[in-house]
C-alpha positions as CSV (number, residue, x, y, z in Angstrom):
1,M,0.0,0.0,0.0
2,S,1.4,3.4,-1.0
3,A,1.7,6.2,1.5
4,Y,1.7,8.9,-1.2
5,R,0.6,12.4,-0.1
6,S,0.1,15.2,-2.5
7,P,2.3,18.3,-2.2
8,F,-0.8,20.2,-0.8
9,E,-1.3,17.6,1.9
10,R,2.4,17.8,2.8
11,L,2.3,21.6,3.1
12,R,-0.8,21.4,5.3
13,A,1.0,18.9,7.6
14,K,4.0,21.3,7.8
15,F,1.7,24.1,8.9
16,E,0.1,21.9,11.5
17,E,3.4,20.8,12.9
18,S,4.9,24.2,13.4
19,E,2.3,27.0,13.2
20,L,-0.5,26.4,15.6
21,E,0.2,29.5,17.7
22,C,-1.9,32.6,17.2
23,P,0.1,35.6,16.1
24,Q,-2.4,37.9,17.7
25,C,-2.9,36.6,21.3
26,G,-0.2,33.9,21.5
27,Y,-2.7,31.0,22.2
28,F,-1.3,27.6,21.2
29,D,-4.0,25.4,19.7
30,G,-2.6,21.9,20.1
31,D,-5.8,20.2,18.9
32,G,-6.5,22.6,16.0
33,G,-5.4,22.6,12.4
34,W,-5.4,24.5,9.2
35,R,-8.5,24.5,7.0
36,V,-7.8,24.1,3.2
37,T,-10.0,25.4,0.4
38,T,-9.5,25.6,-3.3
39,S,-10.9,27.7,-6.0
40,G,-9.6,27.4,-9.6
41,S,-6.0,28.4,-9.5
42,R,-5.8,29.2,-5.7
43,V,-5.2,27.0,-2.7
44,Q,-6.0,28.8,0.6
45,Y,-4.9,27.6,4.1
46,Q,-6.6,29.2,7.1
47,F,-6.1,28.9,10.8
48,V,-8.7,30.4,13.1
49,C,-7.7,31.0,16.7
50,P,-10.3,29.5,19.1
51,S,-9.4,32.1,21.7
52,C,-9.6,35.4,19.9
53,D,-11.0,34.4,16.5
54,A,-8.0,35.9,14.6
55,V,-7.6,34.4,11.1
56,E,-4.2,33.5,9.7
57,T,-4.3,33.0,6.0
58,R,-1.7,31.5,3.5
59,E,-2.5,31.4,-0.1
60,L,-0.8,29.6,-3.1
61,R,-1.6,30.7,-6.6
62,L,-1.0,28.1,-9.3
């Protein structure tokens, strides 16, 4: 069985390993994760802080 993961899945995993701390309030969300959405030529990763509702967004344009 193959353990292949797409480049987008690997990037999401990288964000989830290292960037779960809110840049606004400093809250660390150990159980959280990045939400991924796509639309045409864009892939958007978003992290929403459960403490202060700040939104961190990263976007890739293809």
